[in-house]
C-alpha positions in Angstrom: 275.1 54.2 9.1 273.0 51.4 10.6 269.7 52.7 11.8 266.3 51.2 12.7 265.8 47.6 11.9 269.3 47.3 10.4 271.0 48.4 13.7 269.2 45.7 15.6 271.2 43.0 13.8 274.4 44.8 12.8 275.1 46.7 16.0 273.1 45.6 19.0 273.0 41.9 18.6 275.4 40.1 21.0 278.4 38.7 19.1 279.5 35.2 19.8 283.0 35.4 18.3 285.1 37.6 16.0 284.2 35.6 12.8 280.5 36.2 13.5 281.3 39.9 14.2 283.1 40.3 10.9 280.3 38.7 8.9 277.5 40.6 10.6 278.9 44.0 11.1 282.1 44.5 9.0 281.8 42.4 5.9 278.6 44.1 4.8 280.8 47.1 3.7 284.4 45.9 3.8 283.8 42.7 1.8 281.1 43.9 -0.5 281.5 43.1 -4.2 281.9 45.7 -5.6 283.3 47.5 -2.6 283.3 51.3 -2.6 286.7 52.8 -3.2 286.6 54.7 0.1 286.0 51.5 2.0 289.3 49.6 2.8 289.9 45.9 2.4 290.4 44.9 6.0 292.6 41.9 4.9 295.1 44.2 3.2 295.3 47.4 5.2 298.1 49.8 4.3 299.5 53.0 5.7 299.7 56.4 3.9 302.9 55.2 2.2 301.3 52.0 0.9 303.2 49.7 3.3 301.3 46.9 5.1 299.7 48.3 8.3 300.5 46.1 11.3 297.4 45.3 13.4 296.7 43.5 16.6 293.8 43.1 19.0 294.4 46.6 20.5 294.3 48.1 17.0 291.0 46.5 16.1 289.4 47.2 19.5 290.3 50.9 19.3 289.1 51.2 15.7 285.8 49.5 16.4 285.2 51.3 19.7 286.2 54.8 18.5 285.5 54.6 14.8 287.7 56.5 12.3 287.4 60.3 12.5 286.8 62.0 9.1 285.5 58.8 7.5 282.2 56.9 7.3 283.4 54.4 9.9 281.2 54.7 13.0 282.2 53.7 16.5 
């Protein structure tokens, strides 16, 4: 998704903290207005049944590191 000059800021720049990470690498898609229907709202994640999806540091680390297979979410 991020290639060339865009990758330099969104992927390869050292991240100071999680808030900066969210703004620089996640919000560009997940907080866009309007946001594409296939892009989830990270503040209101739900499971397949529509119930709130519990998250923790391990969940976010795994998702960011491995990406989401079958989606546009890159590792």
